[in-house]
N, CA, C, O and the ligand as a Tripos MOL2 file, in Angstrom:
@<TRIPOS>MOLECULE
protein
  313   311    79     0     0
PROTEIN
NO_CHARGES

@<TRIPOS>ATOM
      1 N           0.7260   -1.2080    0.0520 N.3       1 MET1
      2 CA          0.0830    0.0550   -0.0330 C.3       1 MET1
      3 C           0.8300    1.1630    0.0170 C.2       1 MET1
      4 O           1.6710    1.3130    0.9040 O.2       1 MET1
      5 N           0.6070    2.0810   -0.9460 N.am      2 LYS2
      6 CA          1.3770    3.2870   -1.0350 C.3       2 LYS2
      7 C           0.9240    4.3020   -0.0150 C.2       2 LYS2
      8 O          -0.2490    4.3710    0.3510 O.2       2 LYS2
      9 N           1.8280    5.0430    0.4080 N.am      3 GLU3
     10 CA          1.6080    6.0720    1.4040 C.3       3 GLU3
     11 C           0.9440    7.2430    0.7020 C.2       3 GLU3
     12 O           1.4190    7.6590   -0.3550 O.2       3 GLU3
     13 N          -0.2160    7.8320    1.2890 N.am      4 SER4
     14 CA         -0.7790    8.9760    0.5890 C.3       4 SER4
     15 C          -0.4660   10.3050    1.3460 C.2       4 SER4
     16 O          -0.2710   10.3130    2.5610 O.2       4 SER4
     17 N          -0.4320   11.3170    0.6500 N.am      5 CYS5
     18 CA         -0.2170   12.5720    1.1290 C.3       5 CYS5
     19 C          -1.2760   13.0900    2.0970 C.2       5 CYS5
     20 O          -2.4020   12.6120    1.9590 O.2       5 CYS5
     21 N          -1.0870   13.9840    3.0420 N.am      6 PRO6
     22 CA         -2.1700   14.5140    3.8370 C.3       6 PRO6
     23 C          -3.3870   15.1650    3.1120 C.2       6 PRO6
     24 O          -4.5440   15.0920    3.5280 O.2       6 PRO6
     25 N          -3.0140   15.7720    2.0460 N.am      7 GLY7
     26 CA         -4.1810   16.4450    1.2260 C.3       7 GLY7
     27 C          -5.0930   15.5330    0.7210 C.2       7 GLY7
     28 O          -6.2680   15.8830    0.6110 O.2       7 GLY7
     29 N          -4.7110   14.3180    0.3680 N.am      8 SER8
     30 CA         -5.6940   13.3570   -0.2520 C.3       8 SER8
     31 C          -6.5970   12.6690    0.7580 C.2       8 SER8
     32 O          -7.6480   12.1040    0.4540 O.2       8 SER8
     33 N          -6.0780   12.7690    2.0370 N.am      9 LYS9
     34 CA         -6.8800   11.9970    3.0540 C.3       9 LYS9
     35 C          -8.3000   12.3200    3.1040 C.2       9 LYS9
     36 O          -9.1740   11.4880    3.3500 O.2       9 LYS9
     37 N          -8.5220   13.6750    2.8380 N.am     10 GLU10
     38 CA        -10.0660   14.0340    2.8610 C.3      10 GLU10
     39 C         -10.7510   13.4000    1.8090 C.2      10 GLU10
     40 O         -11.9780   13.3530    1.8950 O.2      10 GLU10
     41 N         -10.1310   12.8460    0.7200 N.am     11 ILE11
     42 CA        -10.8490   12.1960   -0.2470 C.3      11 ILE11
     43 C         -11.0120   10.6560   -0.0700 C.2      11 ILE11
     44 O         -12.0240   10.0200   -0.3650 O.2      11 ILE11
     45 N          -9.8900   10.1670    0.4440 N.am     12 THR12
     46 CA         -9.8020    8.6450    0.6750 C.3      12 THR12
     47 C         -10.5440    8.3360    1.9790 C.2      12 THR12
     48 O         -11.1750    7.2880    2.1150 O.2      12 THR12
     49 N         -10.4580    9.2370    2.9010 N.am     13 ASN13
     50 CA        -11.2540    9.0640    4.1010 C.3      13 ASN13
     51 C         -12.1010   10.2610    4.4850 C.2      13 ASN13
     52 O         -11.7640   11.0000    5.4100 O.2      13 ASN13
     53 N         -13.3600   10.4790    3.6700 N.am     14 PRO14
     54 CA        -14.1410   11.5620    3.6540 C.3      14 PRO14
     55 C         -14.6870   11.8430    5.0110 C.2      14 PRO14
     56 O         -14.9690   10.8380    5.6640 O.2      14 PRO14
     57 N         -14.8940   13.0040    5.5750 N.am     15 SER15
     58 CA        -15.5630   13.3460    6.6900 C.3      15 SER15
     59 C         -16.6760   14.4370    6.4130 C.2      15 SER15
     60 O         -16.5390   15.2270    5.4790 O.2      15 SER15
     61 N         -17.6830   14.4620    7.1740 N.am     16 PRO16
     62 CA        -18.7490   15.3110    7.0230 C.3      16 PRO16
     63 C         -18.3090   16.7360    7.4700 C.2      16 PRO16
     64 O         -17.5340   16.8910    8.4140 O.2      16 PRO16
     65 N         -18.8280   17.7640    6.7630 N.am     17 GLU17
     66 CA        -18.4530   19.1640    7.0320 C.3      17 GLU17
     67 C         -19.6510   19.9860    6.9040 C.2      17 GLU17
     68 O         -20.5210   19.6140    6.1160 O.2      17 GLU17
     69 N         -19.8190   21.1360    7.6290 N.am     18 ASP18
     70 CA        -20.9170   21.9840    7.5290 C.3      18 ASP18
     71 C         -20.7950   22.9560    6.2340 C.2      18 ASP18
     72 O         -19.7550   23.5780    6.0150 O.2      18 ASP18
     73 N         -21.7570   23.0270    5.5240 N.am     19 LEU19
     74 CA        -21.7400   24.0410    4.4720 C.3      19 LEU19
     75 C         -22.9970   24.8080    4.3550 C.2      19 LEU19
     76 O         -24.0360   24.2380    4.0190 O.2      19 LEU19
     77 N         -22.9560   26.0660    4.6150 N.am     20 LYS20
     78 CA        -24.0560   26.9970    4.6300 C.3      20 LYS20
     79 C         -24.5790   27.3200    3.2350 C.2      20 LYS20
     80 O         -23.7750   27.7280    2.3970 O.2      20 LYS20
     81 N         -25.8850   27.1670    2.9160 N.am     21 CYS21
     82 CA        -26.3700   27.5390    1.6890 C.3      21 CYS21
     83 C         -26.3600   29.0220    1.4940 C.2      21 CYS21
     84 O         -26.8080   29.8160    2.3220 O.2      21 CYS21
     85 N         -25.8010   29.3600    0.3020 N.am     22 VAL22
     86 CA        -25.7990   30.7830    0.0000 C.3      22 VAL22
     87 C         -27.1220   31.3860   -0.3910 C.2      22 VAL22
     88 O         -27.2310   32.6120   -0.4160 O.2      22 VAL22
     89 N         -28.0960   30.6300   -0.6850 N.am     23 HIS23
     90 CA        -29.5010   31.0390   -1.0220 C.3      23 HIS23
     91 C         -30.3690   31.2390    0.0960 C.2      23 HIS23
     92 O         -31.1460   32.1940    0.1180 O.2      23 HIS23
     93 N         -30.2870   30.3120    1.1330 N.am     24 CYS24
     94 CA        -31.2370   30.5670    2.2120 C.3      24 CYS24
     95 C         -30.6830   30.4840    3.5270 C.2      24 CYS24
     96 O         -31.3990   30.6990    4.5050 O.2      24 CYS24
     97 N         -29.2750   30.1440    3.6580 N.am     25 GLY25
     98 CA        -28.7710   30.2930    4.8300 C.3      25 GLY25
     99 C         -28.7040   28.9020    5.7980 C.2      25 GLY25
    100 O         -28.0570   28.8100    6.8410 O.2      25 GLY25
    101 N         -29.4700   27.9300    5.2340 N.am     26 THR26
    102 CA        -29.5650   26.6470    5.9270 C.3      26 THR26
    103 C         -28.1530   26.0000    5.9440 C.2      26 THR26
    104 O         -27.3930   26.1220    4.9830 O.2      26 THR26
    105 N         -27.8320   25.3240    7.0380 N.am     27 VAL27
    106 CA        -26.6260   24.7640    7.1300 C.3      27 VAL27
    107 C         -26.7930   23.2630    6.7000 C.2      27 VAL27
    108 O         -27.5410   22.4900    7.2990 O.2      27 VAL27
    109 N         -26.0660   22.9300    5.6600 N.am     28 ASN28
    110 CA        -26.1650   21.5280    5.0990 C.3      28 ASN28
    111 C         -24.8170   20.6840    5.4350 C.2      28 ASN28
    112 O         -23.7260   21.2250    5.6190 O.2      28 ASN28
    113 N         -25.0250   19.3950    5.4860 N.am     29 GLU29
    114 CA        -23.8580   18.4690    5.6140 C.3      29 GLU29
    115 C         -23.3100   18.1230    4.2550 C.2      29 GLU29
    116 O         -24.0350   17.7090    3.3500 O.2      29 GLU29
    117 N         -22.0200   18.3020    4.1340 N.am     30 ILE30
    118 CA        -21.3060   17.9680    2.8160 C.3      30 ILE30
    119 C         -20.0370   17.1050    3.2100 C.2      30 ILE30
    120 O         -19.3030   17.3830    4.1570 O.2      30 ILE30
    121 N         -19.8740   16.0360    2.3740 N.am     31 TRP31
    122 CA        -18.6690   15.2760    2.6920 C.3      31 TRP31
    123 C         -17.4780   15.8400    1.9290 C.2      31 TRP31
    124 O         -17.6170   16.4300    0.8580 O.2      31 TRP31
    125 N         -16.1960   15.6200    2.5700 N.am     32 SER32
    126 CA        -15.0400   16.3950    2.0300 C.3      32 SER32
    127 C         -14.6300   16.0100    0.7640 C.2      32 SER32
    128 O         -13.7490   16.6480    0.1890 O.2      32 SER32
    129 N         -15.2170   14.9410    0.2040 N.am     33 ASP33
    130 CA        -14.9410   14.6330   -1.2110 C.3      33 ASP33
    131 C         -15.9740   15.0550   -2.2460 C.2      33 ASP33
    132 O         -15.9170   14.7180   -3.4290 O.2      33 ASP33
    133 N         -16.7770   15.7000   -1.7920 N.am     34 GLU34
    134 CA        -17.9730   16.2460   -2.5730 C.3      34 GLU34
    135 C         -17.7820   17.7630   -2.9510 C.2      34 GLU34
    136 O         -17.6360   18.6230   -2.0820 O.2      34 GLU34
    137 N         -17.7900   18.0290   -4.2520 N.am     35 PRO35
    138 CA        -17.6030   19.5000   -4.7270 C.3      35 PRO35
    139 C         -18.8140   20.3540   -4.5110 C.2      35 PRO35
    140 O         -18.7510   21.5720   -4.3490 O.2      35 PRO35
    141 N         -19.9790   19.6150   -4.5180 N.am     36 ASP36
    142 CA        -21.1710   20.4230   -4.4290 C.3      36 ASP36
    143 C         -22.3220   19.4600   -3.7650 C.2      36 ASP36
    144 O         -22.1900   18.2370   -3.7680 O.2      36 ASP36
    145 N         -23.4460   20.1090   -3.2050 N.am     37 THR37
    146 CA        -24.4350   19.2600   -2.7370 C.3      37 THR37
    147 C         -25.8780   20.0000   -2.8770 C.2      37 THR37
    148 O         -25.9240   21.1740   -3.2430 O.2      37 THR37
    149 N         -26.9120   19.3520   -2.6060 N.am     38 GLN38
    150 CA        -28.1510   20.0580   -2.8690 C.3      38 GLN38
    151 C         -28.6820   20.6120   -1.4990 C.2      38 GLN38
    152 O         -28.6490   19.8300   -0.5490 O.2      38 GLN38
    153 N         -29.0940   21.6910   -1.3270 N.am     39 CYS39
    154 CA        -29.6370   22.2420   -0.0620 C.3      39 CYS39
    155 C         -30.9700   21.5520    0.3170 C.2      39 CYS39
    156 O         -31.9460   21.4920   -0.4310 O.2      39 CYS39
    157 N         -30.8980   21.0430    1.5520 N.am     40 LYS40
    158 CA        -32.1300   20.2140    2.1350 C.3      40 LYS40
    159 C         -33.3120   21.1260    2.1660 C.2      40 LYS40
    160 O         -34.4440   20.6570    2.0500 O.2      40 LYS40
    161 N         -33.1060   22.4060    2.3170 N.am     41 SER41
    162 CA        -34.2430   23.3150    2.5070 C.3      41 SER41
    163 C         -34.8220   23.8230    1.2340 C.2      41 SER41
    164 O         -35.9960   23.6240    0.9220 O.2      41 SER41
    165 N         -33.8630   24.5670    0.4120 N.am     42 CYS42
    166 CA        -34.4060   25.1700   -0.9010 C.3      42 CYS42
    167 C         -34.1530   24.4700   -2.0410 C.2      42 CYS42
    168 O         -34.5020   24.9260   -3.1300 O.2      42 CYS42
    169 N         -33.4710   23.1970   -1.9210 N.am     43 LYS43
    170 CA        -33.3080   22.2840   -3.1450 C.3      43 LYS43
    171 C         -32.2660   22.8750   -4.0650 C.2      43 LYS43
    172 O         -31.9980   22.1840   -5.0480 O.2      43 LYS43
    173 N         -31.6380   24.0020   -3.9340 N.am     44 LYS44
    174 CA        -30.7700   24.5410   -4.8880 C.3      44 LYS44
    175 C         -29.3230   23.8990   -4.6580 C.2      44 LYS44
    176 O         -28.9560   23.4980   -3.5530 O.2      44 LYS44
    177 N         -28.5780   23.8440   -5.7550 N.am     45 THR45
    178 CA        -27.1650   23.2150   -5.6470 C.3      45 THR45
    179 C         -26.3190   24.3520   -5.0780 C.2      45 THR45
    180 O         -26.3960   25.5290   -5.4300 O.2      45 THR45
    181 N         -25.5040   23.8480   -4.1530 N.am     46 ILE46
    182 CA        -24.6160   24.7450   -3.5100 C.3      46 ILE46
    183 C         -23.0970   24.2540   -3.7610 C.2      46 ILE46
    184 O         -22.6260   23.1760   -3.3980 O.2      46 ILE46
    185 N         -22.4690   25.2360   -4.4310 N.am     47 ASP47
    186 CA        -21.1060   24.9440   -4.8090 C.3      47 ASP47
    187 C         -20.2510   25.4010   -3.6610 C.2      47 ASP47
    188 O         -20.6540   26.2310   -2.8460 O.2      47 ASP47
    189 N         -18.9750   24.8050   -3.6080 N.am     48 ARG48
    190 CA        -17.9940   25.2860   -2.7240 C.3      48 ARG48
    191 C         -16.6330   25.1550   -3.3270 C.2      48 ARG48
    192 O         -16.3810   24.4500   -4.3050 O.2      48 ARG48
    193 N         -15.6900   25.9610   -2.6030 N.am     49 VAL49
    194 CA        -14.3450   25.9270   -3.1220 C.3      49 VAL49
    195 C         -13.6000   24.6260   -2.4770 C.2      49 VAL49
    196 O         -13.6010   24.4410   -1.2600 O.2      49 VAL49
    197 N         -13.0690   23.8890   -3.2430 N.am     50 MET50
    198 CA        -12.5370   22.6590   -2.7670 C.3      50 MET50
    199 C         -11.1930   22.9360   -2.2020 C.2      50 MET50
    200 O         -10.4430   23.6820   -2.8310 O.2      50 MET50
    201 N         -10.8160   22.4190   -1.0960 N.am     51 LYS51
    202 CA         -9.5390   22.7450   -0.3840 C.3      51 LYS51
    203 C          -8.3410   21.7350   -0.9680 C.2      51 LYS51
    204 O          -7.1450   21.8360   -0.6950 O.2      51 LYS51
    205 N          -8.8750   20.8660   -1.7270 N.am     52 ILE52
    206 CA         -7.8440   19.8930   -2.0980 C.3      52 ILE52
    207 C          -7.1330   20.2250   -3.4900 C.2      52 ILE52
    208 O          -7.3840   19.7010   -4.5750 O.2      52 ILE52
    209 N          -6.2620   21.1400   -3.2330 N.am     53 ASN53
    210 CA         -5.4500   21.6740   -4.3240 C.3      53 ASN53
    211 C          -4.3490   20.8130   -4.9960 C.2      53 ASN53
    212 O          -3.9080   20.9510   -6.1370 O.2      53 ASN53
    213 N          -3.9830   19.8700   -4.0340 N.am     54 CYS54
    214 CA         -2.7310   19.1590   -4.4280 C.3      54 CYS54
    215 C          -3.1300   18.2480   -5.5960 C.2      54 CYS54
    216 O          -2.2230   17.8120   -6.3050 O.2      54 CYS54
    217 N          -4.3290   17.9400   -5.8470 N.am     55 LEU55
    218 CA         -4.7750   17.2100   -7.0220 C.3      55 LEU55
    219 C          -4.3950   17.8700   -8.3690 C.2      55 LEU55
    220 O          -4.1550   17.1960   -9.3720 O.2      55 LEU55
    221 N          -4.3530   19.1670   -8.3430 N.am     56 MET56
    222 CA         -3.9420   20.0890   -9.5340 C.3      56 MET56
    223 C          -2.5630   19.8550   -9.9380 C.2      56 MET56
    224 O          -2.2500   19.9150  -11.1270 O.2      56 MET56
    225 N          -1.6350   19.5660   -8.9320 N.am     57 TRP57
    226 CA         -0.2930   19.6490   -9.3500 C.3      57 TRP57
    227 C           0.4600   18.4140   -9.0780 C.2      57 TRP57
    228 O           1.5700   18.2120   -9.5710 O.2      57 TRP57
    229 N          -0.2030   17.4990   -8.2110 N.am     58 CYS58
    230 CA          0.4310   16.4060   -7.8200 C.3      58 CYS58
    231 C           0.5820   15.4270   -8.9350 C.2      58 CYS58
    232 O          -0.4650   15.0640   -9.4710 O.2      58 CYS58
    233 N           1.7930   14.9010   -9.4100 N.am     59 PRO59
    234 CA          1.6790   13.9550  -10.6000 C.3      59 PRO59
    235 C           1.2350   12.4960  -10.2060 C.2      59 PRO59
    236 O           0.9870   11.6580  -11.0720 O.2      59 PRO59
    237 N           1.1500   12.2460   -8.9250 N.am     60 ALA60
    238 CA          0.5280   10.9430   -8.3880 C.3      60 ALA60
    239 C          -0.9030   11.0580   -7.9990 C.2      60 ALA60
    240 O          -1.4800   10.1040   -7.4790 O.2      60 ALA60
    241 N          -1.4860   12.1740   -8.2290 N.am     61 ALA61
    242 CA         -2.8170   12.4350   -7.6640 C.3      61 ALA61
    243 C          -3.8950   11.3330   -8.1050 C.2      61 ALA61
    244 O          -4.7320   10.8720   -7.3280 O.2      61 ALA61
    245 N          -3.7690   10.9790   -9.4210 N.am     62 LYS62
    246 CA         -4.8480   10.1470   -9.9580 C.3      62 LYS62
    247 C          -4.8190    8.7710   -9.2980 C.2      62 LYS62
    248 O          -5.8700    8.2030   -9.0020 O.2      62 LYS62
    249 N          -3.6410    8.2420   -9.0690 N.am     63 GLU63
    250 CA         -3.5690    6.8810   -8.4850 C.3      63 GLU63
    251 C          -3.7620    7.1230   -6.9800 C.2      63 GLU63
    252 O          -4.1150    6.1710   -6.2840 O.2      63 GLU63
    253 N          -3.5480    8.3790   -6.4080 N.am     64 CYS64
    254 CA         -3.6070    8.6320   -5.0090 C.3      64 CYS64
    255 C          -5.0660    8.3330   -4.5690 C.2      64 CYS64
    256 O          -5.3470    7.5060   -3.7020 O.2      64 CYS64
    257 N          -5.9420    9.0630   -5.2310 N.am     65 VAL65
    258 CA         -7.2890    9.0170   -5.0040 C.3      65 VAL65
    259 C          -8.2200    8.1750   -5.7890 C.2      65 VAL65
    260 O          -9.3840    8.0080   -5.4220 O.2      65 VAL65
    261 N          -7.7100    7.6180   -6.9080 N.am     66 GLY66
    262 CA         -8.3610    6.8330   -7.8260 C.3      66 GLY66
    263 C          -8.8510    7.5950   -8.9400 C.2      66 GLY66
    264 O          -9.1970    8.7620   -8.7580 O.2      66 GLY66
    265 N          -8.9210    7.0330  -10.1340 N.am     67 THR67
    266 CA         -9.2350    7.7280  -11.3990 C.3      67 THR67
    267 C         -10.7100    8.3760  -11.2650 C.2      67 THR67
    268 O         -10.9290    9.5220  -11.6590 O.2      67 THR67
    269 N         -11.5520    7.6870  -10.7710 N.am     68 GLU68
    270 CA        -13.0330    8.0940  -10.8010 C.3      68 GLU68
    271 C         -13.2220    9.3810   -9.9490 C.2      68 GLU68
    272 O         -13.9520   10.2930  -10.3380 O.2      68 GLU68
    273 N         -12.6130    9.4210   -8.8950 N.am     69 LYS69
    274 CA        -12.6560   10.6550   -7.9320 C.3      69 LYS69
    275 C         -11.8290   11.6620   -8.5670 C.2      69 LYS69
    276 O         -12.3200   12.7860   -8.6630 O.2      69 LYS69
    277 N         -10.6450   11.4590   -9.0250 N.am     70 TYR70
    278 CA         -9.8100   12.4660   -9.6000 C.3      70 TYR70
    279 C         -10.4400   13.2280  -10.6630 C.2      70 TYR70
    280 O         -10.3960   14.4580  -10.6910 O.2      70 TYR70
    281 N         -11.0620   12.4790  -11.5910 N.am     71 GLU71
    282 CA        -11.8050   13.1290  -12.7030 C.3      71 GLU71
    283 C         -12.9270   13.9760  -12.3100 C.2      71 GLU71
    284 O         -13.1440   15.0590  -12.8540 O.2      71 GLU71
    285 N         -13.6930   13.4560  -11.3020 N.am     72 LYS72
    286 CA        -14.9090   14.1490  -10.7880 C.3      72 LYS72
    287 C         -14.5830   15.5260   -9.9920 C.2      72 LYS72
    288 O         -15.3040   16.5240  -10.0160 O.2      72 LYS72
    289 N         -13.4650   15.4040   -9.3440 N.am     73 LEU73
    290 CA        -13.0140   16.5660   -8.4880 C.3      73 LEU73
    291 C         -12.2400   17.6250   -9.4670 C.2      73 LEU73
    292 O         -12.3840   18.8380   -9.3210 O.2      73 LEU73
    293 N         -11.5030   17.1200  -10.3630 N.am     74 THR74
    294 CA        -10.7220   18.1480  -11.1550 C.3      74 THR74
    295 C         -11.6750   18.8030  -12.1010 C.2      74 THR74
    296 O         -11.4470   19.9380  -12.5170 O.2      74 THR74
    297 N         -12.6990   18.1490  -12.4430 N.am     75 LYS75
    298 CA        -13.7790   18.6640  -13.3610 C.3      75 LYS75
    299 C         -14.4580   19.8450  -12.5340 C.2      75 LYS75
    300 O         -14.7170   20.9400  -13.0320 O.2      75 LYS75
    301 N         -14.7020   19.5120  -11.2810 N.am     76 ALA76
    302 CA        -15.4360   20.3870  -10.4850 C.3      76 ALA76
    303 C         -14.6340   21.7160  -10.0090 C.2      76 ALA76
    304 O         -15.1680   22.7140   -9.5250 O.2      76 ALA76
    305 N         -13.3660   21.5480  -10.2210 N.am     77 MET77
    306 CA        -12.5530   22.6320   -9.7710 C.3      77 MET77
    307 C         -12.2320   23.7160  -10.8730 C.2      77 MET77
    308 O         -11.7160   24.8090  -10.6360 O.2      77 MET77
    309 N         -12.5990   23.2660  -12.0660 N.am     78 LYS78
    310 CA        -12.2510   24.1900  -13.3600 C.3      78 LYS78
    311 C         -13.2230   25.3230  -13.4090 C.2      78 LYS78
    312 O         -13.1520   26.1580  -14.3110 O.2      78 LYS78
    313 ZN        -30.8170   26.7990    0.6300 Zn       79 ZN79
@<TRIPOS>BOND
     1     1     2 1
     2     2     3 1
     3     3     4 2
     4     3     5 am
     5     5     6 1
     6     6     7 1
     7     7     8 2
     8     7     9 am
     9     9    10 1
    10    10    11 1
    11    11    12 2
    12    11    13 am
    13    13    14 1
    14    14    15 1
    15    15    16 2
    16    15    17 am
    17    17    18 1
    18    18    19 1
    19    19    20 2
    20    19    21 am
    21    21    22 1
    22    22    23 1
    23    23    24 2
    24    23    25 am
    25    25    26 1
    26    26    27 1
    27    27    28 2
    28    27    29 am
    29    29    30 1
    30    30    31 1
    31    31    32 2
    32    31    33 am
    33    33    34 1
    34    34    35 1
    35    35    36 2
    36    35    37 am
    37    37    38 1
    38    38    39 1
    39    39    40 2
    40    39    41 am
    41    41    42 1
    42    42    43 1
    43    43    44 2
    44    43    45 am
    45    45    46 1
    46    46    47 1
    47    47    48 2
    48    47    49 am
    49    49    50 1
    50    50    51 1
    51    51    52 2
    52    51    53 am
    53    53    54 1
    54    54    55 1
    55    55    56 2
    56    55    57 am
    57    57    58 1
    58    58    59 1
    59    59    60 2
    60    59    61 am
    61    61    62 1
    62    62    63 1
    63    63    64 2
    64    63    65 am
    65    65    66 1
    66    66    67 1
    67    67    68 2
    68    67    69 am
    69    69    70 1
    70    70    71 1
    71    71    72 2
    72    71    73 am
    73    73    74 1
    74    74    75 1
    75    75    76 2
    76    75    77 am
    77    77    78 1
    78    78    79 1
    79    79    80 2
    80    79    81 am
    81    81    82 1
    82    82    83 1
    83    83    84 2
    84    83    85 am
    85    85    86 1
    86    86    87 1
    87    87    88 2
    88    87    89 am
    89    89    90 1
    90    90    91 1
    91    91    92 2
    92    91    93 am
    93    93    94 1
    94    94    95 1
    95    95    96 2
    96    95    97 am
    97    97    98 1
    98    98    99 1
    99    99   100 2
   100    99   101 am
   101   101   102 1
   102   102   103 1
   103   103   104 2
   104   103   105 am
   105   105   106 1
   106   106   107 1
   107   107   108 2
   108   107   109 am
   109   109   110 1
   110   110   111 1
   111   111   112 2
   112   111   113 am
   113   113   114 1
   114   114   115 1
   115   115   116 2
   116   115   117 am
   117   117   118 1
   118   118   119 1
   119   119   120 2
   120   119   121 am
   121   121   122 1
   122   122   123 1
   123   123   124 2
   124   123   125 am
   125   125   126 1
   126   126   127 1
   127   127   128 2
   128   127   129 am
   129   129   130 1
   130   130   131 1
   131   131   132 2
   132   131   133 am
   133   133   134 1
   134   134   135 1
   135   135   136 2
   136   135   137 am
   137   137   138 1
   138   138   139 1
   139   139   140 2
   140   139   141 am
   141   141   142 1
   142   142   143 1
   143   143   144 2
   144   143   145 am
   145   145   146 1
   146   146   147 1
   147   147   148 2
   148   147   149 am
   149   149   150 1
   150   150   151 1
   151   151   152 2
   152   151   153 am
   153   153   154 1
   154   154   155 1
   155   155   156 2
   156   155   157 am
   157   157   158 1
   158   158   159 1
   159   159   160 2
   160   159   161 am
   161   161   162 1
   162   162   163 1
   163   163   164 2
   164   163   165 am
   165   165   166 1
   166   166   167 1
   167   167   168 2
   168   167   169 am
   169   169   170 1
   170   170   171 1
   171   171   172 2
   172   171   173 am
   173   173   174 1
   174   174   175 1
   175   175   176 2
   176   175   177 am
   177   177   178 1
   178   178   179 1
   179   179   180 2
   180   179   181 am
   181   181   182 1
   182   182   183 1
   183   183   184 2
   184   183   185 am
   185   185   186 1
   186   186   187 1
   187   187   188 2
   188   187   189 am
   189   189   190 1
   190   190   191 1
   191   191   192 2
   192   191   193 am
   193   193   194 1
   194   194   195 1
   195   195   196 2
   196   195   197 am
   197   197   198 1
   198   198   199 1
   199   199   200 2
   200   199   201 am
   201   201   202 1
   202   202   203 1
   203   203   204 2
   204   203   205 am
   205   205   206 1
   206   206   207 1
   207   207   208 2
   208   207   209 am
   209   209   210 1
   210   210   211 1
   211   211   212 2
   212   211   213 am
   213   213   214 1
   214   214   215 1
   215   215   216 2
   216   215   217 am
   217   217   218 1
   218   218   219 1
   219   219   220 2
   220   219   221 am
   221   221   222 1
   222   222   223 1
   223   223   224 2
   224   223   225 am
   225   225   226 1
   226   226   227 1
   227   227   228 2
   228   227   229 am
   229   229   230 1
   230   230   231 1
   231   231   232 2
   232   231   233 am
   233   233   234 1
   234   234   235 1
   235   235   236 2
   236   235   237 am
   237   237   238 1
   238   238   239 1
   239   239   240 2
   240   239   241 am
   241   241   242 1
   242   242   243 1
   243   243   244 2
   244   243   245 am
   245   245   246 1
   246   246   247 1
   247   247   248 2
   248   247   249 am
   249   249   250 1
   250   250   251 1
   251   251   252 2
   252   251   253 am
   253   253   254 1
   254   254   255 1
   255   255   256 2
   256   255   257 am
   257   257   258 1
   258   258   259 1
   259   259   260 2
   260   259   261 am
   261   261   262 1
   262   262   263 1
   263   263   264 2
   264   263   265 am
   265   265   266 1
   266   266   267 1
   267   267   268 2
   268   267   269 am
   269   269   270 1
   270   270   271 1
   271   271   272 2
   272   271   273 am
   273   273   274 1
   274   274   275 1
   275   275   276 2
   276   275   277 am
   277   277   278 1
   278   278   279 1
   279   279   280 2
   280   279   281 am
   281   281   282 1
   282   282   283 1
   283   283   284 2
   284   283   285 am
   285   285   286 1
   286   286   287 1
   287   287   288 2
   288   287   289 am
   289   289   290 1
   290   290   291 1
   291   291   292 2
   292   291   293 am
   293   293   294 1
   294   294   295 1
   295   295   296 2
   296   295   297 am
   297   297   298 1
   298   298   299 1
   299   299   300 2
   300   299   301 am
   301   301   302 1
   302   302   303 1
   303   303   304 2
   304   303   305 am
   305   305   306 1
   306   306   307 1
   307   307   308 2
   308   307   309 am
   309   309   310 1
   310   310   311 1
   311   311   312 2
@<TRIPOS>SUBSTRUCTURE
     1 MET1         2 RESIDUE 1 A MET
     2 LYS2         6 RESIDUE 1 A LYS
     3 GLU3        10 RESIDUE 1 A GLU
     4 SER4        14 RESIDUE 1 A SER
     5 CYS5        18 RESIDUE 1 A CYS
     6 PRO6        22 RESIDUE 1 A PRO
     7 GLY7        26 RESIDUE 1 A GLY
     8 SER8        30 RESIDUE 1 A SER
     9 LYS9        34 RESIDUE 1 A LYS
    10 GLU10       38 RESIDUE 1 A GLU
    11 ILE11       42 RESIDUE 1 A ILE
    12 THR12       46 RESIDUE 1 A THR
    13 ASN13       50 RESIDUE 1 A ASN
    14 PRO14       54 RESIDUE 1 A PRO
    15 SER15       58 RESIDUE 1 A SER
    16 PRO16       62 RESIDUE 1 A PRO
    17 GLU17       66 RESIDUE 1 A GLU
    18 ASP18       70 RESIDUE 1 A ASP
    19 LEU19       74 RESIDUE 1 A LEU
    20 LYS20       78 RESIDUE 1 A LYS
    21 CYS21       82 RESIDUE 1 A CYS
    22 VAL22       86 RESIDUE 1 A VAL
    23 HIS23       90 RESIDUE 1 A HIS
    24 CYS24       94 RESIDUE 1 A CYS
    25 GLY25       98 RESIDUE 1 A GLY
    26 THR26      102 RESIDUE 1 A THR
    27 VAL27      106 RESIDUE 1 A VAL
    28 ASN28      110 RESIDUE 1 A ASN
    29 GLU29      114 RESIDUE 1 A GLU
    30 ILE30      118 RESIDUE 1 A ILE
    31 TRP31      122 RESIDUE 1 A TRP
    32 SER32      126 RESIDUE 1 A SER
    33 ASP33      130 RESIDUE 1 A ASP
    34 GLU34      134 RESIDUE 1 A GLU
    35 PRO35      138 RESIDUE 1 A PRO
    36 ASP36      142 RESIDUE 1 A ASP
    37 THR37      146 RESIDUE 1 A THR
    38 GLN38      150 RESIDUE 1 A GLN
    39 CYS39      154 RESIDUE 1 A CYS
    40 LYS40      158 RESIDUE 1 A LYS
    41 SER41      162 RESIDUE 1 A SER
    42 CYS42      166 RESIDUE 1 A CYS
    43 LYS43      170 RESIDUE 1 A LYS
    44 LYS44      174 RESIDUE 1 A LYS
    45 THR45      178 RESIDUE 1 A THR
    46 ILE46      182 RESIDUE 1 A ILE
    47 ASP47      186 RESIDUE 1 A ASP
    48 ARG48      190 RESIDUE 1 A ARG
    49 VAL49      194 RESIDUE 1 A VAL
    50 MET50      198 RESIDUE 1 A MET
    51 LYS51      202 RESIDUE 1 A LYS
    52 ILE52      206 RESIDUE 1 A ILE
    53 ASN53      210 RESIDUE 1 A ASN
    54 CYS54      214 RESIDUE 1 A CYS
    55 LEU55      218 RESIDUE 1 A LEU
    56 MET56      222 RESIDUE 1 A MET
    57 TRP57      226 RESIDUE 1 A TRP
    58 CYS58      230 RESIDUE 1 A CYS
    59 PRO59      234 RESIDUE 1 A PRO
    60 ALA60      238 RESIDUE 1 A ALA
    61 ALA61      242 RESIDUE 1 A ALA
    62 LYS62      246 RESIDUE 1 A LYS
    63 GLU63      250 RESIDUE 1 A GLU
    64 CYS64      254 RESIDUE 1 A CYS
    65 VAL65      258 RESIDUE 1 A VAL
    66 GLY66      262 RESIDUE 1 A GLY
    67 THR67      266 RESIDUE 1 A THR
    68 GLU68      270 RESIDUE 1 A GLU
    69 LYS69      274 RESIDUE 1 A LYS
    70 TYR70      278 RESIDUE 1 A TYR
    71 GLU71      282 RESIDUE 1 A GLU
    72 LYS72      286 RESIDUE 1 A LYS
    73 LEU73      290 RESIDUE 1 A LEU
    74 THR74      294 RESIDUE 1 A THR
    75 LYS75      298 RESIDUE 1 A LYS
    76 ALA76      302 RESIDUE 1 A ALA
    77 MET77      306 RESIDUE 1 A MET
    78 LYS78      310 RESIDUE 1 A LYS
    79 ZN79       313 GROUP 0 **** ****
């Protein structure tokens, strides 16, 4: 098993975080590997700035978090 960097831990071991809806102010739960979620109150999509910048420059990012998640997250960051 390859050792992963601290930045990718949020993706390989996601944890719930609070995300406040910009539309209605409701606090929603979002997992640290999700770039967006749907507000439970107003049903609008809430985007957020992903903290996981290492994916953008790390040459091993793809194998670090897995191809599927890598592509989903890098797409969301553009
Ligand atoms: Zn809302």
